[in-house]
C-alpha positions in Angstrom: 0.0 -0.1 0.0 1.3 3.3 -1.1 1.0 5.9 1.9 1.8 9.3 1.0 0.9 12.4 3.1 -0.7 14.9 0.9 -3.7 16.6 2.5 -5.8 19.3 0.8 -5.1 22.6 2.5 -8.6 23.0 3.8 -8.3 19.8 5.3 -5.1 20.1 7.1 -4.9 20.4 11.0 -3.9 24.0 11.7 -0.2 24.5 12.9 -1.2 26.0 16.1 -3.0 23.0 17.4 0.3 21.3 18.3 3.1 23.5 20.2 6.5 23.6 18.7 8.4 20.8 20.0 5.6 18.2 19.6 5.6 15.6 16.7 2.4 17.0 15.4 4.0 20.4 14.9 6.6 19.0 12.8 4.3 16.6 10.8 2.3 19.9 9.9 5.3 21.8 9.0 6.6 18.8 6.7 2.9 18.3 5.1 3.6 21.5 3.1 6.1 19.5 0.9 5.2 16.8 -1.4 6.1 13.1 -1.0 6.2 12.6 2.8 5.7 9.4 4.0 4.6 8.6 7.8 4.8 5.3 9.2 3.0 4.5 12.4 2.1 1.7 15.1 -0.1 2.9 17.7 1.5 5.9 19.4 4.8 5.1 17.8 5.3 7.2 14.8 7.9 8.7 12.4 8.1 10.8 9.3 10.1 10.3 6.2 10.8 13.1 3.3 11.7 12.0 -0.1 12.5 15.6 -0.7 15.3 15.4 1.7 16.8 11.9 0.4 14.6 9.5 2.4 15.7 10.7 5.8 13.7 10.0 8.9 13.0 13.7 10.0 11.6 12.8 13.3 9.7 10.4 15.5 7.4 10.2 18.4 6.4 7.6 21.1 3.3 9.6 22.0 1.3 10.3 18.7 1.0 13.7 17.4 1.1 15.5 20.9 4.1 13.6 22.0 7.5 14.9 22.1 9.3 15.4 18.5 12.8 13.6 18.9 14.5 14.6 15.8 16.1 18.1 15.3 14.5 19.9 12.5 15.6 23.2 11.0 12.0 24.9 10.9 13.4 28.3 9.7 15.5 26.9 6.7 12.6 24.6 5.7 9.9 27.4 5.8 12.3 29.7 3.9 12.5 27.5 0.8 16.0 28.7 0.6 18.8 26.4 -1.0 22.2 27.0 0.7 25.4 26.5 -1.6 27.4 24.4 0.8 25.1 22.3 2.9 21.5 22.3 3.6 21.2 21.6 7.4 17.5 20.9 7.5 17.9 18.4 10.2 16.5 14.8 10.5 17.1 12.2 13.0 18.6 9.6 10.6 19.9 10.5 7.3 22.0 8.5 4.6 25.3 9.9 3.9 28.7 9.0 2.5 32.3 8.8 3.8 34.9 9.9 3.8 34.5 13.6 4.5 38.2 14.7 4.4 41.6 13.3 2.9 42.9 12.6 -0.4 39.8 10.3 -1.1 37.3 13.0 0.3 33.9 13.3 -1.5 33.3 16.8 0.1 36.4 18.6 -1.1 37.3 19.4 -4.8 40.6 18.2 -6.1 43.6 20.6 -5.1 41.4 22.7 -2.5 42.5 23.0 1.1 40.6 21.3 3.9 39.0 24.5 5.1 35.4 25.0 5.8 34.9 27.6 2.9 35.9 24.7 0.7 33.6 22.1 2.0 30.7 21.0 -0.3 28.2 18.2 0.4 27.4 16.3 -2.7 24.2 17.1 -4.1 23.1 13.6 -4.4 22.8 13.4 -0.3 22.0 17.2 0.0 19.5 18.6 -2.5 18.4 15.8 -5.0 15.3 14.2 -4.0 14.2 10.7 -4.0 11.6 9.7 -6.4 10.7 5.8 -6.2 9.3 4.1 -3.2 6.9 1.8 -1.8 5.4 2.1 1.7 3.0 0.2 4.3 2.0 1.2 7.6 5.2 0.3 9.0 7.9 0.0 6.1 9.2 2.4 3.4 11.3 1.4 0.7 13.3 4.2 -1.5 15.5 3.4 -4.7 18.1 5.9 -6.1 20.9 6.0 -8.6 23.6 8.0 -7.3 27.0 9.4 -8.6 29.7 11.1 -6.6 33.6 12.0 -7.5 36.2 11.9 -4.9 39.2 14.4 -4.3 41.5 12.0 -6.5 39.2 12.3 -9.5 37.6 8.8 -9.0 33.8 8.7 -10.0 31.5 6.2 -8.2 28.3 5.2 -9.5 26.0 3.2 -7.4 22.4 2.2 -6.8 21.0 2.9 -3.1 18.3 0.8 -1.8 17.0 2.1 1.4 14.3 0.5 3.7 13.0 2.1 6.9 11.1 -0.2 9.3 9.1 0.8 12.4 9.4 -1.7 14.9 6.7 -3.1 17.4 7.4 -3.6 21.1 8.5 -7.4 20.9 10.9 -6.9 18.0 12.5 -3.7 20.2 12.9 -6.0 23.5 14.2 -8.9 21.5 16.9 -6.7 19.4 18.1 -4.9 22.4 17.6 -7.8 24.8 15.7 -5.9 27.4 12.1 -5.7 29.0 10.3 -2.5 28.4 9.2 -1.1 31.9 5.5 -0.5 32.1 5.3 3.3 32.3 8.0 3.9 29.4 6.8 5.1 26.1 9.0 3.9 23.0 9.5 4.3 19.5 12.1 2.4 17.3 13.0 1.8 13.8 15.6 -0.1 11.7 17.0 1.2 8.4 18.7 -1.2 5.9 20.9 0.5 3.5 22.2 -1.4 0.5 24.8 0.0 -2.0 25.4 -1.9 -5.3 28.5 -0.9 -7.6 27.2 0.2 -10.9 30.5 2.1 -12.0 31.6 -0.6 -14.3 34.7 -1.4 -12.6 35.9 -2.6 -9.1 36.3 0.0 -6.4 39.9 -0.2 -5.1 42.0 1.3 -2.2 44.5 3.1 -4.6 41.6 5.1 -6.2 39.8 5.6 -3.0 36.7 3.9 -1.6 33.6 5.2 0.0 31.4 4.1 3.0 27.8 4.2 4.2 27.6 7.0 6.7 24.6 7.4 9.0 24.0 10.2 11.1 21.2 11.2 13.5 20.6 15.0 14.5 18.8 15.1 17.8 17.7 18.2 19.8 20.1 19.3 22.4 19.4 20.5 26.1 21.8 21.5 28.8 21.2 18.1 30.2 22.1 15.9 27.2 24.9 13.5 27.8 25.9 11.1 25.2 27.2 7.5 26.3 29.6 5.7 24.2 30.9 2.4 25.5 34.3 0.9 24.3 36.2 -2.4 24.6 39.0 -2.2 27.1 40.3 -5.6 26.8 42.0 -4.8 23.3 44.7 -3.1 21.6 44.2 0.0 19.3 46.4 3.1 18.3 43.9 5.1 20.4 40.8 4.8 22.3 39.1 7.9 20.7 39.7 10.4 18.3 38.7 13.9 19.8 40.5 16.6 17.9 38.5 16.7 14.7 37.7 20.3 15.1 40.0 21.1 17.9 40.6 19.4 21.1 37.6 19.2 23.3 37.7 20.6 26.6 37.9 18.3 29.7 34.5 19.5 31.2 32.9 18.4 28.0 34.3 15.0 27.6 35.1 12.4 30.2 36.7 9.0 29.6 36.3 6.4 32.3 36.6 2.5 32.3 34.7 1.4 29.4 32.6 4.4 28.7 33.0 7.8 27.3 30.7 10.7 28.2 30.4 13.7 25.8 28.1 16.8 26.4 25.2 17.1 24.0 24.2 20.7 24.7 24.7 22.3 21.2 27.0 25.0 22.5 30.6 24.1 21.7 31.5 22.4 18.3 33.3 19.1 18.8 33.3 15.4 17.5 34.8 12.2 18.8 35.4 8.9 16.9 35.8 5.4 18.0 38.0 3.0 16.1 36.7 -0.6 15.0 39.0 -2.4 17.6 37.1 -0.6 20.5 33.7 0.1 19.1 30.5 -1.6 20.7 27.1 -2.1 18.8 25.1 0.3 21.0 25.8 3.9 21.8 23.3 6.5 23.1 22.3 9.6 25.0 20.3 10.8 28.0 18.4 13.9 28.2 17.8 14.4 32.1 15.8 17.6 31.4 13.1 15.9 29.4 13.7 12.3 30.7 14.4 10.7 27.3 17.0 7.9 26.7 17.9 7.4 23.1 20.0 4.4 21.6 21.6 3.8 18.4 22.6 0.2 17.4 24.6 -0.5 14.5 25.9 -4.0 13.0 29.8 -4.5 13.4 30.9 -6.8 10.8 33.3 -9.4 12.4 36.9 -8.9 11.4 36.4 -5.4 9.6 39.3 -3.0 10.3 39.4 -0.9 7.1 37.2 2.2 7.7 37.4 5.4 5.8 39.2 8.3 7.4 37.5 11.5 7.5 39.8 13.7 9.1 40.3 17.1 7.1 43.8 16.5 6.1 46.2 14.8 3.6 46.2 11.4 5.5 48.9 8.8 6.0 46.3 6.3 6.7 43.3 6.8 4.7 41.5 3.5 5.9 42.2 3.9 9.6 39.0 5.7 10.4 36.3 5.4 12.9 33.2 3.2 13.0 31.2 5.3 15.5 31.0 9.1 16.0 29.3 11.6 18.2 29.2 15.2 17.5 28.1 18.4 19.5 27.1 21.5 17.5 28.5 24.7 18.3 29.4 28.2 17.0 31.7 28.3 14.0 34.6 30.4 13.7 32.6 33.0 11.8 30.3 33.3 14.5 27.5 31.3 12.8 26.0 27.9 13.7 24.6 24.9 11.7 22.2 24.1 14.4 22.1 23.8 17.4 21.7 20.1 17.7 23.9 16.9 18.6 24.6 13.7 16.4 25.1 10.0 17.1 26.7 8.2 13.9 27.7 5.0 12.5 29.5 3.9 9.3 30.0 0.8 7.5 33.5 -0.5 6.6 35.2 0.9 3.4 33.4 -0.6 0.3 36.0 -2.4 -1.6 33.4 -3.5 -4.0 33.5 -5.5 -7.3 31.5 -4.3 -10.1 27.9 -5.1 -9.6 28.4 -6.4 -6.1 26.6 -4.9 -3.0 27.0 -4.3 0.8 24.3 -3.8 3.4 24.6 -1.5 6.5 21.9 -1.7 9.2 21.5 0.8 11.8 18.4 1.0 14.4 17.3 4.0 16.5 15.3 4.0 19.9 13.9 6.7 22.2 12.2 5.7 25.6 10.6 8.3 27.5 9.2 8.1 30.9 9.9 8.0 34.8 13.6 8.1 35.5 13.7 5.0 37.7 12.2 2.9 34.9 14.5 4.6 32.3 17.3 3.6 34.7 16.7 -0.1 34.2 17.1 0.1 30.6 20.2 2.2 30.8 21.6 -0.4 33.4 20.8 -3.5 31.1 22.5 -1.7 27.9 25.3 0.4 29.5 25.7 -1.3 33.0 25.8 2.1 34.2 22.9 4.1 36.3 21.3 7.3 35.0 22.5 8.8 38.1 26.1 8.2 37.2 25.5 9.7 33.9 23.7 12.9 35.3 26.7 13.4 37.6 29.4 13.1 35.1 29.7 16.9 34.4 
């Protein structure tokens, strides 16, 4: 069944029926644009935009009156303006491509310096809409042919198949290995992203490889703390990379035995990355102000060690990159700001694909909202720490 939200203006619910910050407010905003898909299962809902490359714009665990979990740039969307470098319209899960920096970058033209003024997001993941999709009440599938060129002048052509599946309670509990407490509201969804090499030749390390890069943009608050567990019983060159945009101050980043804590208040720009040797499949955040626990789960292919390096520099090791990232937005050097928002991210290994072969990257996102003592039980099951510990880190 095809399910597209296109309602005649006189039948639309008025914007002022729902306050800003609710899911209903954001749905009404996004309904002004064609080809928007809504998935629903009781009070669990999410809305996907074809205009913005099949991204999950936001979700709710409480129906239209519930909290909107994704960060959405209302002003930019309402303006209709198309920005030259990047259109930060928001969305709590979007399909992107790596690497961002380096000699195989997809975001810098050949010969340019790795500075923000030269950074350019490829059109296929920024301004070109998706056209083909199938949808039911709980599943949406998108197909798109894409082409990008890297810093070393190699062109990639590929077919993307993207499926978003809204999950029910039994699947959420089974996937995470938890039992949901009685008074906790929930929404969870899984995205399956398949890239098929249509270039006509194999993708090789010498000319550069790409990766599937999934990013979730969420609404910050003064009391958001990102929670990034890591393996302690392995060897790696580093536990985390924390100097993407300059060294992160100690009052914003804490490394304990097995868990990294990172502020998500949208007030200081910084990014961290976890190498594949250290990565754990579930990362998350807790918003103590609004009592929302967010989890992101990704598949970590066994034995995979080659991940693209997104550092903004000519790299000695272009395949020694991160599998998981977390980002806190903040003012740029020129005083402007993209958000504010914070991000939780995952990447596939570098795609060394033979022609006409494909690879799949699966990521799932969950939001739980309710009494803190009940959310605490989930946090302990997933991360083996209490929410009281998380709240008192900073």
